[in-house]
DOPASE-134385 format. One record per residue (C-alpha): residue in three letters; x, y, z; residue number from 1. Coordinates in nm, 2 decimals, decimal comma, padded with zeros to 4 digits. Example, Ala and Ser with C-alpha at 12.3 -4.5 7.8 and 13.67 -1.06 7.14 Angstrom:
REM DOPASE-134385
residu;px;py;pz;num
Ala;01,23;-00,45;00,78;1
Ser;01,37;-00,11;00,71;2
***
This chain:
REM DOPASE-134385
residu;px;py;pz;num
Met;-03,52;-00,49;00,85;1
Thr;-03,51;-00,35;00,49;2
Ser;-03,47;00,01;00,43;3
Pro;-03,71;00,17;00,14;4
Leu;-03,45;00,14;-00,12;5
Gly;-03,46;-00,26;-00,08;6
Ala;-03,14;-00,27;00,10;7
Thr;-03,06;-00,44;00,40;8
Leu;-03,03;-00,25;00,77;9
Tyr;-02,87;-00,40;01,03;10
Pro;-02,86;-00,21;01,39;11
Leu;-02,54;-00,17;01,55;12
Thr;-02,55;-00,27;01,94;13
Gly;-02,30;-00,35;02,18;14
His;-02,17;00,00;02,21;15
Pro;-01,91;00,01;02,48;16
Thr;-02,19;00,19;02,72;17
Gly;-02,37;-00,12;02,75;18
Ser;-02,65;00,03;02,55;19
Pro;-02,75;-00,02;02,22;20
Ala;-02,58;00,20;01,99;21
Pro;-02,82;00,43;01,80;22
Val;-02,70;00,37;01,46;23
Ala;-02,76;00,11;01,17;24
Ile;-02,54;00,11;00,85;25
Arg;-02,74;-00,01;00,49;26
Phe;-02,56;-00,29;00,32;27
Ser;-02,64;-00,33;-00,07;28
His;-02,58;-00,70;-00,08;29
Leu;-02,67;-00,89;00,22;30
Pro;-02,96;-01,10;00,27;31
Thr;-03,19;-01,04;00,59;32
Ile;-03,10;-01,32;00,82;33
Ser;-03,23;-01,26;01,20;34
Gly;-02,97;-01,32;01,44;35
Thr;-02,69;-01,37;01,18;36
Arg;-02,33;-01,25;01,26;37
Val;-02,18;-01,10;00,98;38
Ala;-01,79;-01,19;01,07;39
Phe;-01,64;-00,99;00,77;40
Leu;-01,80;-00,72;00,59;41
Asp;-01,61;-00,57;00,30;42
Pro;-01,68;-00,21;00,23;43
Ala;-01,80;-00,27;-00,16;44
Asp;-02,12;-00,47;00,05;45
Ile;-02,20;-00,12;00,24;46
Ala;-02,46;00,09;-00,03;47
Pro;-02,26;00,43;-00,10;48
Leu;-02,58;00,61;00,11;49
Gly;-02,56;00,43;00,47;50
Ile;-02,86;00,52;00,67;51
Thr;-02,70;00,64;00,99;52
Thr;-02,83;00,81;01,32;53
Tyr;-02,67;00,99;01,60;54
Gly;-02,93;01,06;01,87;55
Gln;-03,19;01,16;01,68;56
Gln;-03,03;01,30;01,38;57
Gln;-02,88;01,19;01,02;58
Thr;-02,51;01,21;01,04;59
Leu;-02,23;01,12;00,79;60
Asp;-01,97;01,28;01,04;61
Pro;-01,65;01,06;01,04;62
Val;-01,56;01,14;01,40;63
Gln;-01,95;01,10;01,53;64
Leu;-01,94;00,76;01,37;65
Phe;-01,60;00,68;01,54;66
Asp;-01,67;00,80;01,86;67
Leu;-02,00;00,57;01,85;68
Leu;-01,78;00,28;01,85;69
Val;-01,49;00,38;02,08;70
Pro;-01,47;00,28;02,44;71
Val;-01,52;00,57;02,68;72
Asp;-01,33;00,45;02,93;73
Leu;-00,99;00,59;02,81;74
Glu;-00,66;00,69;02,99;75
Ile;-00,59;01,05;02,91;76
Ala;-00,31;00,90;02,68;77
Asp;-00,55;00,71;02,53;78
Arg;-00,76;01,06;02,47;79
Glu;-00,44;01,21;02,28;80
Cys;-00,43;00,90;02,05;81
Leu;-00,82;00,94;01,96;82
Ala;-00,75;01,33;01,92;83
Arg;-00,48;01,21;01,64;84
Leu;-00,71;00,95;01,49;85
Arg;-01,04;01,20;01,45;86
Arg;-00,80;01,45;01,26;87
Glu;-00,69;01,17;01,04;88
Leu;-01,04;01,03;00,98;89
Arg;-01,16;01,41;00,91;90
Ser;-00,84;01,44;00,64;91
Ser;-00,89;01,14;00,47;92
Val;-01,30;01,24;00,44;93
Asp;-01,21;01,62;00,31;94
Cys;-00,92;01,45;00,07;95
Gln;-01,19;01,21;-00,07;96
Thr;-01,41;01,49;-00,13;97
Gln;-01,16;01,68;-00,30;98
Leu;-01,05;01,42;-00,50;99
Tyr;-01,41;01,35;-00,62;100
Glu;-01,45;01,68;-00,67;101
Asn;-01,14;01,71;-00,91;102
Arg;-01,12;01,37;-01,07;103
Pro;-00,78;01,31;-01,27;104
Lys;-00,80;01,24;-01,65;105
Gln;-00,87;00,89;-01,70;106
Pro;-00,59;00,70;-01,86;107
Ser;-00,61;00,42;-02,12;108
Leu;-00,35;00,14;-02,19;109
Gly;-00,14;00,41;-02,41;110
Ser;-00,10;00,66;-02,10;111
Pro;00,21;00,65;-01,94;112
Ala;00,27;00,50;-01,58;113
Ile;00,29;00,87;-01,39;114
Gln;-00,08;00,90;-01,53;115
Trp;-00,20;00,56;-01,36;116
Glu;00,01;00,66;-01,05;117
Gln;-00,22;00,96;-01,03;118
Ala;-00,53;00,83;-01,14;119
Ile;-00,61;00,65;-00,79;120
Val;-00,88;00,86;-00,64;121
Glu;-01,03;00,61;-00,38;122
Gly;-00,70;00,41;-00,27;123
His;-00,70;00,17;00,03;124
Ala;-01,04;-00,05;00,01;125
Thr;-01,03;-00,14;00,40;126
His;-00,85;00,15;00,59;127
Pro;-01,06;00,40;00,74;128
Met;-00,79;00,66;00,67;129
His;-00,69;00,58;00,32;130
Arg;-00,70;00,91;00,21;131
Ser;-00,56;01,12;00,49;132
Arg;-00,31;01,38;00,43;133
Thr;-00,22;01,47;00,76;134
Pro;00,09;01,71;00,80;135
Leu;00,30;01,62;01,12;136
Asp;00,29;01,97;01,25;137
Asp;00,23;02,31;01,11;138
Asp;00,51;02,36;00,96;139
Thr;00,47;02,10;00,71;140
His;00,15;02,24;00,69;141
Ala;00,26;02,55;00,58;142
Ala;00,48;02,43;00,33;143
Ile;00,23;02,22;00,16;144
Ala;-00,03;02,46;00,12;145
Lys;00,26;02,74;00,02;146
Ser;00,32;02,51;-00,29;147
Ser;00,11;02,62;-00,59;148
Glu;00,13;02,31;-00,74;149
Gly;00,02;02,12;-00,41;150
Leu;00,13;01,73;-00,32;151
Leu;00,10;01,59;-00,72;152
Gln;00,36;01,81;-00,86;153
Pro;00,61;01,88;-00,59;154
Thr;00,92;02,09;-00,57;155
Ile;01,23;01,92;-00,51;156
Thr;01,48;02,15;-00,34;157
Phe;01,85;02,08;-00,17;158
Val;02,03;02,08;00,16;159
Ser;02,43;02,01;00,22;160
Val;02,55;01,84;00,51;161
Pro;02,88;01,69;00,62;162
Arg;02,98;01,36;00,47;163
Ser;03,09;01,23;00,82;164
Lys;02,72;01,26;00,92;165
Val;02,54;01,04;00,69;166
Ser;02,56;00,67;00,55;167
Ile;02,58;00,64;00,20;168
Phe;02,54;00,30;00,03;169
Gly;02,54;00,23;-00,35;170
Ser;02,67;00,45;-00,60;171
Tyr;02,49;00,74;-00,48;172
Asp;02,73;01,04;-00,61;173
Glu;02,78;00,89;-00,92;174
Leu;02,40;00,84;-01,02;175
Leu;02,31;01,22;-00,92;176
Ala;02,61;01,39;-01,02;177
Ser;02,41;01,57;-01,28;178
Tyr;02,11;01,59;-01,07;179
Leu;02,23;01,75;-00,78;180
Pro;02,41;02,12;-00,73;181
Asn;02,76;02,13;-00,65;182
Ser;02,90;02,12;-00,29;183
Asp;03,27;02,10;-00,13;184
Pro;03,42;01,76;-00,12;185
Asp;03,34;01,72;00,27;186
Arg;02,99;01,77;00,23;187
Val;02,72;01,58;00,01;188
Val;02,39;01,74;-00,13;189
Val;02,07;01,57;-00,05;190
Pro;01,70;01,60;-00,25;191
Val;01,46;01,76;-00,01;192
His;01,08;01,74;-00,06;193
Gln;00,99;02,10;-00,03;194
Ala;00,72;02,01;00,22;195
Gln;01,00;01,83;00,41;196
Leu;01,25;02,12;00,40;197
Pro;01,12;02,32;00,79;198
Gln;01,19;01,93;00,90;199
Val;01,51;01,90;00,79;200
Leu;01,65;02,26;00,90;201
Arg;01,48;02,24;01,21;202
Arg;01,63;01,86;01,34;203
Phe;01,95;01,94;01,14;204
Arg;02,14;02,24;01,24;205
Ile;02,43;02,11;01,03;206
Ala;02,24;02,12;00,73;207
Gln;02,28;02,40;00,48;208
His;01,98;02,49;00,24;209
Val;02,12;02,46;-00,14;210
Pro;01,88;02,75;-00,31;211
Ser;01,82;02,52;-00,62;212
Thr;01,52;02,32;-00,72;213
Arg;01,38;02,08;-00,93;214
Arg;01,05;01,99;-01,07;215
Ala;00,87;01,64;-00,99;216
Leu;00,57;01,42;-01,04;217
Ala;00,43;01,22;-00,76;218
Gln;00,37;00,85;-00,76;219
Ala;00,03;00,70;-00,56;220
Ser;00,26;00,69;-00,24;221
Met;00,34;01,10;-00,27;222
Arg;00,70;01,06;-00,13;223
Thr;00,80;00,89;-00,42;224
Val;00,81;01,16;-00,76;225
Cys;00,96;01,09;-01,08;226
Pro;01,20;01,37;-01,20;227
Asp;01,00;01,61;-01,46;228
Pro;01,16;01,65;-01,71;229
Ala;01,27;01,27;-01,70;230
Ser;01,55;01,40;-01,86;231
Asp;01,68;01,56;-01,53;232
Leu;01,77;01,20;-01,40;233
Pro;01,69;00,95;-01,70;234
Gly;01,61;00,60;-01,55;235
Tyr;01,57;00,65;-01,20;236
His;01,32;00,78;-00,95;237
Leu;01,35;00,91;-00,62;238
Lys;01,22;00,81;-00,26;239
Leu;01,20;01,10;00,00;240
Pro;01,07;01,12;00,35;241
Leu;00,75;01,32;00,37;242
Ala;00,66;01,42;00,72;243
Met;00,28;01,37;00,66;244
Phe;00,02;01,10;00,79;245
Thr;-00,11;00,86;00,52;246
Thr;-00,30;00,57;00,61;247
Ser;-00,12;00,38;00,90;248
Ala;00,22;00,58;00,90;249
Leu;00,41;00,90;00,91;250
Arg;00,59;00,87;00,51;251
Thr;00,92;00,91;00,65;252
Ile;01,24;00,69;00,56;253
Ser;01,39;00,49;00,86;254
Pro;01,78;00,42;00,84;255
His;01,67;00,04;00,82;256
Ser;01,50;00,13;00,48;257
Val;01,80;00,34;00,36;258
Arg;02,05;00,05;00,45;259
Asn;01,82;-00,23;00,31;260
Gly;01,74;-00,17;00,01;261
Pro;02,05;-00,23;-00,20;262
Ile;02,09;-00,51;-00,02;263
Val;01,72;-00,62;-00,05;264
Ser;01,70;-00,53;-00,44;265
Glu;02,00;-00,81;-00,51;266
Leu;01,83;-01,05;-00,26;267
Ala;01,53;-01,01;-00,51;268
Leu;01,69;-01,08;-00,82;269
Arg;01,80;-01,39;-00,73;270
Val;01,49;-01,50;-00,52;271
Val;01,25;-01,44;-00,85;272
Lys;01,22;-01,78;-01,03;273
Asp;01,14;-01,64;-01,38;274
Pro;01,29;-01,27;-01,42;275
Thr;01,06;-01,21;-01,76;276
Leu;00,79;-01,29;-01,55;277
Leu;00,85;-01,04;-01,23;278
His;01,11;-00,77;-01,29;279
Val;01,29;-00,59;-01,00;280
Val;01,25;-00,26;-00,96;281
Arg;01,60;-00,21;-00,74;282
Glu;01,70;00,04;-00,50;283
Val;02,02;00,09;-00,65;284
Ala;02,17;00,37;-00,38;285
Ser;02,03;00,56;-00,10;286
Ile;02,17;00,80;00,17;287
Gly;02,05;00,86;00,53;288
Ala;02,13;01,05;00,83;289
Ser;02,37;00,88;01,05;290
Met;02,24;00,78;01,40;291
Gly;02,43;00,92;01,73;292
Glu;02,60;01,26;01,84;293
Gly;02,25;01,37;01,93;294
Thr;02,08;01,20;01,61;295
Asp;01,82;00,95;01,73;296
Glu;01,60;00,75;01,48;297
His;01,32;00,92;01,53;298
Asp;01,52;01,26;01,37;299
Ala;01,72;01,01;01,12;300
Lys;01,43;00,93;00,91;301
His;01,34;01,27;00,82;302
Leu;01,62;01,29;00,61;303
Ala;01,72;01,07;00,36;304
Cys;01,68;00,95;-00,02;305
Val;01,65;00,62;-00,19;306
Val;01,74;00,58;-00,57;307
Arg;01,51;00,36;-00,76;308
Thr;01,54;00,25;-01,11;309
Asp;01,24;00,37;-01,38;310
Pro;01,07;00,03;-01,50;311
Glu;00,98;00,22;-01,82;312
Val;01,32;00,27;-01,92;313
Glu;01,39;-00,12;-01,83;314
Leu;01,14;-00,20;-02,01;315
Pro;01,12;-00,05;-02,33;316
Gly;00,80;-00,14;-02,54;317
Glu;00,58;-00,24;-02,24;318
Lys;00,34;-00,01;-02,06;319
Ile;00,37;00,01;-01,69;320
Ile;00,04;00,00;-01,46;321
Ile;00,02;00,03;-01,09;322
Ala;-00,23;-00,26;-01,01;323
Ala;-00,40;-00,03;-00,74;324
Ala;-00,53;00,22;-00,99;325
Leu;-00,67;-00,12;-01,22;326
Val;-00,97;-00,12;-00,98;327
Glu;-01,06;00,21;-00,95;328
Arg;-01,37;00,33;-01,06;329
Gly;-01,41;00,62;-01,31;330
Ala;-01,65;00,89;-01,35;331
Asn;-01,92;00,67;-01,50;332
Gly;-01,88;00,41;-01,20;333
Thr;-01,71;00,18;-01,42;334
Pro;-01,39;00,02;-01,33;335
Leu;-01,06;00,15;-01,51;336
Val;-00,96;-00,23;-01,56;337
Ile;-01,30;-00,28;-01,76;338
Asp;-01,22;00,06;-01,96;339
Ala;-00,90;00,00;-02,03;340
Phe;-00,91;-00,36;-02,14;341
Gly;-01,22;-00,36;-02,28;342
Leu;-01,37;-00,61;-02,09;343
Arg;-01,71;-00,59;-02,21;344
Thr;-01,86;-00,95;-02,17;345
Arg;-01,82;-01,19;-01,88;346
Lys;-01,62;-01,43;-02,06;347
Ala;-01,36;-01,14;-02,12;348
Arg;-01,36;-01,07;-01,75;349
Ile;-01,31;-01,42;-01,68;350
Asp;-01,00;-01,47;-01,94;351
Phe;-00,86;-01,17;-01,79;352
Leu;-00,85;-01,27;-01,41;353
Glu;-00,72;-01,59;-01,53;354
Thr;-00,45;-01,43;-01,73;355
Tyr;-00,37;-01,21;-01,43;356
Thr;-00,40;-01,46;-01,14;357
Arg;-00,18;-01,73;-01,33;358
Leu;00,11;-01,46;-01,38;359
Ala;00,08;-01,30;-01,01;360
Val;00,08;-01,63;-00,86;361
Asp;00,33;-01,78;-01,06;362
Ala;00,53;-01,46;-00,99;363
Phe;00,52;-01,40;-00,61;364
Leu;00,47;-01,77;-00,48;365
Pro;00,81;-01,92;-00,59;366
Pro;01,01;-01,68;-00,36;367
Met;00,77;-01,77;-00,07;368
Leu;00,81;-02,12;-00,09;369
Asp;01,17;-02,17;-00,22;370
His;01,33;-01,91;-00,01;371
Gly;01,14;-01,78;00,26;372
Phe;01,11;-01,44;00,10;373
Gly;00,79;-01,28;00,08;374
Phe;00,76;-00,96;-00,14;375
Glu;00,47;-00,71;-00,02;376
Cys;00,30;-00,72;-00,33;377
His;-00,01;-00,53;-00,25;378
Gly;-00,16;-00,30;-00,52;379
Gln;00,05;00,00;-00,45;380
Asn;00,39;-00,18;-00,52;381
Thr;00,27;-00,43;-00,77;382
Leu;00,30;-00,31;-01,14;383
Leu;00,14;-00,47;-01,45;384
Arg;00,32;-00,49;-01,74;385
Val;00,14;-00,48;-02,06;386
Ala;00,21;-00,57;-02,43;387
Glu;00,16;-00,31;-02,70;388
Ser;-00,12;-00,57;-02,78;389
Gly;-00,26;-00,52;-02,46;390
Gln;-00,19;-00,88;-02,37;391
Pro;-00,08;-00,88;-01,98;392
Leu;00,31;-00,98;-01,96;393
Gly;00,36;-01,04;-01,61;394
Phe;00,44;-00,78;-01,32;395
Ala;00,71;-00,52;-01,18;396
Ile;00,74;-00,53;-00,83;397
Arg;00,93;-00,24;-00,61;398
Asp;00,95;-00,11;-00,25;399
Phe;01,13;-00,33;-00,03;400
Gly;01,05;-00,18;00,31;401
Gly;00,80;-00,41;00,36;402
Val;00,93;-00,76;00,25;403
Gln;00,95;-01,03;00,50;404
Ile;01,21;-01,27;00,49;405
His;01,33;-01,58;00,69;406
Val;01,71;-01,54;00,68;407
Pro;01,77;-01,95;00,76;408
Thr;01,58;-02,04;00,47;409
Leu;01,71;-01,76;00,24;410
Ala;02,05;-01,81;00,36;411
Ser;02,03;-02,18;00,30;412
Ser;01,82;-02,18;-00,03;413
Leu;02,13;-01,94;-00,17;414
Ser;02,39;-02,09;-00,01;415
Leu;02,51;-01,77;00,20;416
Pro;02,74;-01,79;00,47;417
Gly;02,62;-01,56;00,78;418
Asp;02,92;-01,34;00,70;419
Ser;02,80;-01,26;00,35;420
Pro;02,75;-00,92;00,26;421
Leu;02,38;-01,02;00,15;422
Leu;02,28;-01,10;00,50;423
Ala;02,38;-00,75;00,63;424
Phe;02,07;-00,61;00,76;425
His;02,03;-00,28;00,94;426
Glu;02,03;-00,41;01,33;427
Asn;01,67;-00,52;01,46;428
Ser;01,53;-00,49;01,10;429
Ser;01,15;-00,54;01,08;430
Ile;01,18;-00,72;00,77;431
Ile;01,33;-01,04;00,93;432
Val;01,07;-01,23;01,10;433
Ser;01,08;-01,55;01,29;434
Ser;00,92;-01,84;01,14;435
Leu;00,77;-01,88;00,77;436
Asp;00,41;-01,84;00,91;437
Lys;00,49;-01,47;00,92;438
Val;00,61;-01,48;00,55;439
Tyr;00,30;-01,68;00,44;440
Val;00,08;-01,48;00,63;441
Asn;00,21;-01,18;00,49;442
Val;00,21;-01,25;00,14;443
Phe;-00,14;-01,40;00,18;444
His;-00,26;-01,07;00,28;445
Cys;-00,12;-00,83;00,02;446
Leu;-00,14;-01,07;-00,30;447
Val;-00,51;-01,25;-00,19;448
Gln;-00,66;-01,00;00,05;449
Asn;-00,57;-00,68;-00,12;450
Gln;-00,48;-00,70;-00,46;451
Leu;-00,66;-01,01;-00,62;452
His;-00,98;-00,96;-00,40;453
Arg;-00,98;-00,60;-00,49;454
Leu;-00,96;-00,71;-00,88;455
Val;-01,19;-01,03;-00,88;456
Arg;-01,44;-00,76;-00,71;457
Ala;-01,38;-00,50;-00,98;458
Leu;-01,41;-00,74;-01,26;459
Asp;-01,78;-00,86;-01,11;460
Leu;-01,68;-01,21;-01,03;461
His;-01,71;-01,20;-00,67;462
His;-02,06;-01,28;-00,56;463
Cys;-02,10;-01,55;-00,81;464
Gly;-01,81;-01,70;-00,68;465
Thr;-01,63;-01,76;-01,02;466
Gly;-01,35;-01,54;-00,95;467
Trp;-01,23;-01,72;-00,63;468
Thr;-01,29;-02,07;-00,84;469
Ile;-01,03;-01,92;-01,08;470
Val;-00,78;-01,79;-00,79;471
Arg;-00,80;-02,08;-00,60;472
Lys;-00,71;-02,30;-00,89;473
His;-00,42;-02,11;-00,97;474
Val;-00,28;-02,11;-00,60;475
Ser;-00,32;-02,49;-00,57;476
Arg;-00,09;-02,58;-00,86;477
Trp;00,18;-02,45;-00,62;478
Leu;00,03;-02,52;-00,27;479
Thr;-00,06;-02,93;-00,26;480
Ser;00,07;-02,97;00,11;481
Gly;00,25;-02,84;00,37;482
Arg;00,26;-02,55;00,60;483
Ala;00,19;-02,26;00,35;484
Glu;-00,16;-02,48;00,22;485
Glu;-00,30;-02,53;00,55;486
Ile;-00,23;-02,15;00,63;487
Trp;-00,42;-02,01;00,29;488
Phe;-00,65;-02,28;00,28;489
Asn;-00,76;-02,25;00,63;490
Glu;-01,11;-02,18;00,70;491
Ala;-01,05;-01,86;00,91;492
Val;-00,72;-01,66;00,83;493
Asp;-00,56;-01,32;00,95;494
Leu;-00,65;-01,05;00,84;495
Lys;-00,46;-00,68;00,92;496
Ala;-00,71;-00,49;01,14;497
Phe;-00,58;-00,12;01,04;498
Val;-00,76;00,02;01,37;499
Arg;-00,67;-00,18;01,60;500
Met;-00,28;-00,11;01,47;501
Lys;-00,33;00,25;01,54;502
Met;-00,49;00,21;01,92;503
Gly;-00,33;-00,14;01,97;504
Ala;-00,15;00,07;02,30;505
Leu;-00,52;00,17;02,42;506
Tyr;-00,67;-00,18;02,48;507
Arg;-00,51;-00,45;02,25;508
Asp;-00,15;-00,49;02,13;509
Tyr;-00,20;-00,72;01,80;510
Leu;-00,19;-00,66;01,46;511
Tyr;-00,43;-00,92;01,31;512
Ser;-00,79;-01,03;01,33;513
Met;-00,91;-01,38;01,26;514
Val;-01,22;-01,36;00,95;515
Pro;-01,35;-01,60;00,74;516
Asn;-01,12;-01,69;00,41;517
Val;-01,21;-01,51;00,15;518
Leu;-01,02;-01,75;-00,10;519
Leu;-01,25;-02,02;00,00;520
Tyr;-01,56;-01,81;-00,10;521
Ala;-01,78;-02,05;-00,31;522
Gly;-02,07;-01,78;-00,42;523
Glu;-02,38;-01,70;-00,28;524
Val;-02,70;-01,89;-00,24;525
His;-03,03;-01,74;-00,33;526
Gln;-03,40;-01,90;-00,32;527
Gly;-03,41;-02,11;-00,68;528
Asp;-03,02;-02,06;-00,78;529
Gly;-02,95;-02,39;-00,56;530
Glu;-02,59;-02,47;-00,41;531
Pro;-02,31;-02,32;-00,49;532
Glu;-01,99;-02,47;-00,60;533
Ala;-01,76;-02,66;-00,38;534
Ala;-01,47;-02,41;-00,25;535
Arg;-01,20;-02,67;-00,32;536
***
């Protein structure tokens, strides 16, 4: 059926109660094909003003819509999980509304990196909690509410703890000597996000609050901050725990990440094929609470600090742009990438995608293929490097908590002995995977399904199929045969199922769903248009 606005309406049936769900969603770019099952639906194909009914009334309430689609025969523990999901959905919608009503100033190519970091309004395209900012508890909520500048301009405070109670990696003391308040020789000072202070003082009785503060500016992740002014800690940023749920997880820092960051940074330098194409934003030092004597991992992740290099300092003369911001839309509805790079013609958009895709594929596929090392190269971790002329030069990659490493392949390719310090990862680290397939799947998800997919759509090169012809061409230069090629060019591929990742303990314990492979998309067939070009 078709709405008065000309879009297609698909009723949702098969509610867990066994009766048709009294709801319909309006899609902006799907033809009416009776009896057709929609195997994969991108949020960009849902019309902004969906027509939805709950009972006999129209509703836009996210909790009511969520309740329509969840099972009704849940255990009590499951209902507690659902209550948390409802809170996060509500938070996501509330925060999104605030961001729409208080849009940041639109950045240009001449803007500093932090302005691009804070230009993200909508965020993750396929996660229903994409804008959720749900504090862990009332204490954290109160600490956030008390801040006059909010989460974008957080205050950094400090605590002092016994050195014997923390683990330190890299040159932490030397790098932060001028930034940290003085302390006794047997104690060490740790920076703490102001909103995190209640968690630290409650969980660590040994921690003493140091009455000193610094200003900072939050990056897109909210927990990584840039000292403000930068001269407070020239050349470095700080990643700090924050007891708040955003998208999939509580944004604390695990002991695994504290231990592994400096190690993976060194490995990353070695697996990058062309350092002029892919710059590694290193994690050069870290500190975190030691486990044991009453401190378990659940508590330890609330007290930590990772020191990360500043790519603007390491890459002088280049502009640094977080990739996720490029596909955001400005107040005028135009993607920022089009306004910033002046892509006013179809040819200009095609040329830009050609360059961007070539650079991205050449940067991220060699580590995967040669070393079994998969960067988590989605839009938030990937930074586009741009020359003063406006020409894309390559990328910088940051945040190594989500990399995937197949150790046997890596050790062989780098000739590392089994007792090498570069393989001394934290025990049971999630970054260590048992098969190369997992590396290939994760890079495909981050690079193709996430980063390039959003860019292809932002450049209006998706529905015509042209964007995917370009992506396939560049991917095929590297994947000509073998297992990676088989996975990447299969008709059906894994896609992270974010709600199932949160509800897995309820009824299914898996993280992926099989969907049609967007990399093979060849464009739409409209009456009179003829056949689309071949996918490969």
